[in-house]
ZAVORO-864968 format. One record per residue (C-alpha): z, x, y negated; residue in one letter. Coordinates in steps of 0.25 Angstrom, whole numbers, padded with zeros to 4 digits, always signed. Layout:
! ZAVORO-864968
ZXYA
...
! end
This chain:
! ZAVORO-864968
-0017+0239+0079M
-0004+0247+0078A
+0001+0236+0068Y
-0004+0225+0077Q
+0003+0231+0089E
+0016+0232+0082K
+0015+0218+0077E
+0012+0213+0091L
+0024+0220+0096Q
+0032+0212+0086H
+0025+0199+0089I
+0026+0200+0104S
+0042+0200+0102R
+0042+0187+0095Q
+0036+0179+0107F
+0043+0175+0120Q
+0036+0185+0128I
+0045+0193+0137Y
+0039+0207+0139G
+0034+0219+0133E
+0021+0219+0125I
+0012+0230+0130L
+0000+0228+0121H
-0009+0219+0113A
-0023+0218+0109E
-0031+0209+0100T
-0036+0197+0107F
-0050+0193+0101K
-0049+0178+0102I
-0053+0168+0090G
-0056+0172+0076H
-0043+0167+0069I
-0030+0173+0075N
-0025+0187+0078E
-0024+0188+0093T
-0018+0198+0102Y
-0016+0199+0118S
-0003+0205+0121A
+0001+0211+0135T
+0016+0211+0139Y
+0023+0217+0150D
+0032+0206+0157Q
+0039+0211+0169G
+0028+0220+0173G
+0017+0210+0171T
+0008+0210+0160R
+0006+0197+0152V
-0002+0194+0140R
+0000+0185+0128Y
-0008+0182+0115I
-0002+0185+0102H
-0009+0179+0090Q
-0007+0179+0075K
-0011+0165+0070I
-0021+0166+0058N
-0013+0159+0047K
-0025+0159+0037H
-0032+0150+0047V
-0020+0142+0052F
-0011+0140+0040K
+0001+0135+0048E
+0003+0143+0061P
+0015+0135+0065P
+0007+0122+0065A
-0004+0129+0073V
+0006+0134+0084M
+0013+0120+0084K
+0000+0114+0088N
-0003+0125+0098V
+0010+0123+0105V
+0010+0108+0106R
-0005+0108+0112V
-0002+0119+0122T
+0011+0113+0127R
+0004+0100+0128H
-0008+0106+0136I
+0002+0113+0144R
+0009+0100+0148Q
-0005+0093+0152K
-0008+0105+0160L
+0006+0105+0167E
+0005+0090+0170A
-0009+0093+0176G
-0004+0103+0185D
-0014+0113+0180R
-0013+0127+0184E
-0014+0140+0175D
-0007+0132+0164I
-0004+0145+0155T
-0019+0148+0156R
-0023+0134+0152R
-0016+0132+0139S
-0011+0142+0129L
+0004+0145+0130V
+0011+0148+0117V
+0023+0159+0118I
+0034+0155+0109P
+0041+0165+0100T
+0055+0170+0104R
+0061+0158+0095D
+0052+0148+0102G
+0041+0147+0091Q
+0026+0146+0095P
+0023+0157+0085F
+0029+0169+0078Y
+0029+0170+0063F
+0031+0185+0058N
+0037+0181+0044G
+0024+0188+0038D
+0015+0176+0039G
+0009+0178+0053E
+0011+0168+0065Y
+0010+0173+0079W
+0009+0166+0092R
+0008+0170+0107T
+0001+0164+0119F
+0001+0167+0134I
-0012+0175+0137F
-0021+0167+0145V
-0026+0177+0156E
-0038+0176+0164G
-0047+0169+0154V
-0058+0173+0146Q
-0065+0167+0134T
-0080+0168+0129F
-0086+0167+0115E
-0098+0160+0120A
-0100+0151+0132V
-0108+0158+0143Q
-0109+0147+0154T
-0110+0131+0155P
-0096+0132+0164K
-0090+0139+0152Q
-0094+0127+0143A
-0089+0117+0152F
-0076+0124+0153E
-0074+0125+0138A
-0077+0110+0136G
-0067+0106+0147R
-0057+0115+0142A
-0057+0110+0128F
-0059+0095+0132G
-0046+0098+0141E
-0039+0103+0129F
-0041+0091+0121Q
-0038+0082+0133H
-0025+0088+0134H
-0021+0085+0120L
-0026+0071+0120V
-0011+0066+0122D
-0004+0077+0114L
+0007+0068+0107G
+0016+0071+0095G
+0012+0074+0081E
-0001+0078+0077R
-0005+0093+0079L
-0005+0100+0066L
-0018+0102+0059E
-0019+0117+0059T
-0032+0118+0051I
-0035+0106+0043P
-0049+0099+0044D
-0053+0110+0054F
-0065+0102+0059H
-0067+0094+0046N
-0082+0097+0045T
-0084+0090+0032R
-0074+0099+0026K
-0081+0111+0032R
-0094+0107+0026F
-0088+0105+0013A
-0082+0119+0014S
-0095+0124+0016L
-0102+0117+0005M
-0090+0123-0004E
-0093+0137+0001A
-0108+0135-0002V
-0106+0130-0016E
-0096+0142-0020K
-0104+0152-0011D
-0094+0163-0016H
-0100+0174-0007F
-0115+0170-0011S
-0118+0168+0004R
-0124+0154+0003A
-0138+0159+0001K
-0137+0167+0014E
-0132+0154+0021A
-0142+0145+0015K
-0148+0140+0028P
-0134+0137+0034E
-0129+0130+0022I
-0141+0120+0022E
-0139+0118+0037F
-0125+0114+0035A
-0128+0105+0024M
-0139+0099+0032K
-0129+0095+0043H
-0117+0091+0034E
-0118+0077+0041A
-0112+0083+0054L
-0098+0085+0047A
-0094+0071+0046S
-0098+0065+0060V
-0086+0068+0068I
-0076+0066+0055L
-0082+0053+0052D
-0080+0048+0067G
-0065+0053+0066M
-0062+0047+0053E
-0067+0033+0058K
-0059+0034+0071G
-0071+0035+0080R
-0068+0049+0084I
-0053+0052+0088P
-0045+0063+0083E
-0039+0072+0095R
-0032+0085+0097I
-0042+0096+0098T
-0044+0111+0099H
-0053+0113+0087N
-0058+0126+0090D
-0065+0125+0104T
-0073+0137+0104K
-0078+0142+0118F
-0069+0154+0116N
-0057+0146+0115N
-0058+0142+0130V
-0052+0152+0140M
-0060+0152+0153L
-0054+0158+0166D
-0060+0171+0170V
-0061+0168+0184R
-0065+0153+0185T
-0072+0151+0171G
-0064+0138+0169K
-0057+0136+0155A
-0042+0139+0156M
-0037+0138+0141C
-0041+0133+0128V
-0036+0142+0116V
-0036+0144+0101D
-0027+0131+0099L
-0025+0133+0083D
-0033+0122+0080T
-0029+0112+0090V
-0026+0099+0082M
-0031+0085+0080H
-0047+0084+0079G
-0059+0080+0085C
-0062+0083+0100A
-0077+0083+0096L
-0074+0096+0087Y
-0068+0102+0099D
-0081+0100+0108F
-0090+0103+0096G
-0085+0117+0095D
-0086+0118+0110M
-0101+0115+0108V
-0102+0126+0097R
-0096+0137+0105T
-0100+0134+0119T
-0114+0129+0119T
-0121+0140+0112S
-0123+0154+0119P
-0121+0162+0107T
-0108+0165+0099L
-0105+0158+0086E
-0111+0170+0077D
-0124+0172+0085E
-0134+0178+0075R
-0147+0174+0084D
-0148+0160+0082L
-0158+0158+0092S
-0147+0160+0103K
-0138+0149+0097V
-0141+0135+0104K
-0132+0124+0110M
-0134+0125+0125Q
-0135+0111+0131L
-0130+0116+0145S
-0118+0122+0139M
-0115+0109+0131F
-0116+0100+0143K
-0106+0109+0150K
-0097+0110+0138L
-0097+0094+0137S
-0095+0092+0151E
-0083+0101+0151G
-0077+0094+0139Y
-0079+0080+0143L
-0074+0083+0157S
-0060+0084+0150T
-0061+0078+0136A
-0070+0066+0141G
-0058+0059+0145Q
-0053+0057+0131F
-0065+0057+0122L
-0070+0045+0115T
-0085+0040+0116K
-0086+0044+0101A
-0082+0058+0104E
-0091+0060+0115K
-0103+0055+0107D
-0101+0066+0097L
-0099+0077+0107I
-0113+0084+0105A
-0112+0081+0090F
-0099+0088+0090S
-0105+0102+0094G
-0115+0101+0082K
-0104+0097+0072L
-0094+0108+0076I
-0105+0119+0076T
-0109+0114+0062F
-0095+0115+0058E
-0092+0129+0062I
-0106+0133+0056G
-0102+0128+0042I
-0088+0134+0044R
-0095+0148+0046F
-0105+0145+0035L
-0093+0142+0025T
-0086+0155+0029D
-0098+0163+0027F
-0100+0157+0013L
-0085+0159+0010S
-0085+0173+0013G
-0081+0173+0028D
-0066+0170+0025T
-0063+0162+0038Y
-0071+0166+0050F
-0070+0181+0054R
-0083+0188+0053I
-0088+0201+0059H
-0101+0203+0051R
-0107+0199+0038P
-0113+0185+0039G
-0105+0182+0052H
-0101+0168+0047N
-0116+0164+0043L
-0120+0169+0057D
-0110+0160+0064R
-0114+0148+0055C
-0129+0151+0059R
-0125+0150+0073T
-0118+0137+0072Q
-0128+0130+0064F
-0139+0135+0075K
-0131+0129+0085L
-0129+0116+0077V
-0144+0115+0077E
-0145+0117+0092S
-0135+0106+0095I
-0143+0097+0086E
-0155+0099+0094R
-0147+0095+0107Q
-0137+0085+0102E
-0143+0073+0109A
-0144+0079+0122A
-0129+0085+0121M
-0124+0071+0118Q
-0132+0065+0129K
-0126+0074+0139F
-0112+0071+0134V
-0115+0057+0136G
-0118+0059+0151S
-0105+0066+0154I
-0096+0058+0163Q
-0082+0060+0158C
-0068+0052+0158P
-0068+0041+0149S
-0060+0042+0136P
-0045+0038+0138S
-0036+0031+0128E
-0027+0042+0122P
-0012+0042+0125P
-0003+0033+0115L
+0003+0046+0109N
-0011+0051+0106D
-0017+0039+0098R
-0013+0045+0085A
-0021+0057+0088A
-0035+0049+0089I
-0033+0041+0076R
-0044+0042+0066P
-0044+0054+0058I
-0045+0046+0045A
-0030+0043+0046T
-0028+0058+0046L
-0037+0062+0035Q
-0029+0054+0025A
-0019+0065+0026R
-0029+0075+0024R
-0035+0069+0011R
-0036+0079+0000G
-0037+0091+0008R
-0045+0102+0002D
-0056+0111+0008L
-0048+0122+0006A
-0039+0119+0018R
-0051+0124+0026L
-0048+0138+0021D
-0040+0141+0033G
-0048+0134+0044D
-0054+0141+0056R
! end
C-alpha cells in the first residue's frame, strides 16, 4: 500500500485536478482494470475522482480505447445538453485530461492511467433485486444505444477484435478440449457435452448480420447489471459505466447480456444450481425498459430475436468460462479452485431455464407497444451496412487474437 500511495501521489499530479490529494483507496469495480477512488481538498471542499490503470494485457491499445471513450462521452454529453437534461455530470462519465491535454497518462514504463469525475449519490448491485431495477437497467442501456445512433465521423476503433464472435469462442473451446493441457476435460465432461449440443446457437445472429438482415450498431458490449449506476434516493438509472468495449457491434448482444445478468436471482458463480433461473417477471420489466428507449430505432428482425439473444449470450459467456477453466484460469480472475467451472455451470443452467421459457418471453416482447423504427441519419448509414463487407478486412485472423479478450 505504501508503494501504491506513492504512485498515486505522482499520478494525481499528472491530471488537470487542482487541489491536494488527501487519500485514496481501492475501488472494487469490474474484473479487469486497477481502480482507485481518490479524495481531494479543493478550496475546503472534498471532491472525489476515479484513477484507473488500464489493463494493457486485455486492451492491447489503451490510446485507442481512450479515443473511443472520449468520442462517445462527448457525444452523449452533447445529446444530454441538447435535451436540457439535469445532472449531466452524473449521467455520463467525464474524462479528466492530463496537464498536456491528453485523455490518458503514460508513465513511460508501459502503464496507462486515466481519470474520471467520481459520480456521487449512486450505487451498483451485482444482482438485480427488484423489477424496477430491471426496468431501469434496460432503459439505461437502450438510451445509451439510442444516443449513439447518429455518432458521425470515422468508425470507432475495435478495442477487442471479434469480442462477440461466438463461432470463434466455440472454436477456442474445442481447441482447449483437444489440448487439455491441465487434464481438466474429464472433470468438465458434462459441460463440454452441453456446449457441443448447443453449437448451432453460435451462428444465428452472425448469419443474420452477414446477410444484412440484422444491422451493425454502436453498442456497449459489456451490459452487466453492475455497469449501471442507480441513484441512491430515487433508484433511477443515472449513468452507464465501463466503456472500454464500446465499439460497433450488435444491439442484441447488449440486450442478451442484460438478460444474463438481471433476470436470475443469483450471482454468476452460484454453486447451488437449484437457485438459478430466468425470472419471467424480471425479463418483462427489463424488456419494457429497454424498448421504451431502444424501440424507436430497432428493426423488426432485431426485435424478433430479443428472447433468443439472452440464451445466446449466456451460452457464450458460459463457454468462455469453460475455455478458461480448461486453459488453466489465465483470463478471468478466480478466487477458489474450480471457480471458472462453477461460473460455467451457472451460465449453462440459466441457458436451460431460458430455453424452457423462450416462447413466452418472445410473445411478451411482441406485445410491447414502442415507437416504430426510424430511418437512421445519413451520416450513420455506413454504421449499419452488412457486416460481411467488414469481414473481408478480417479474413485470415488467427484464433490467437482472442488471447487478450475480456
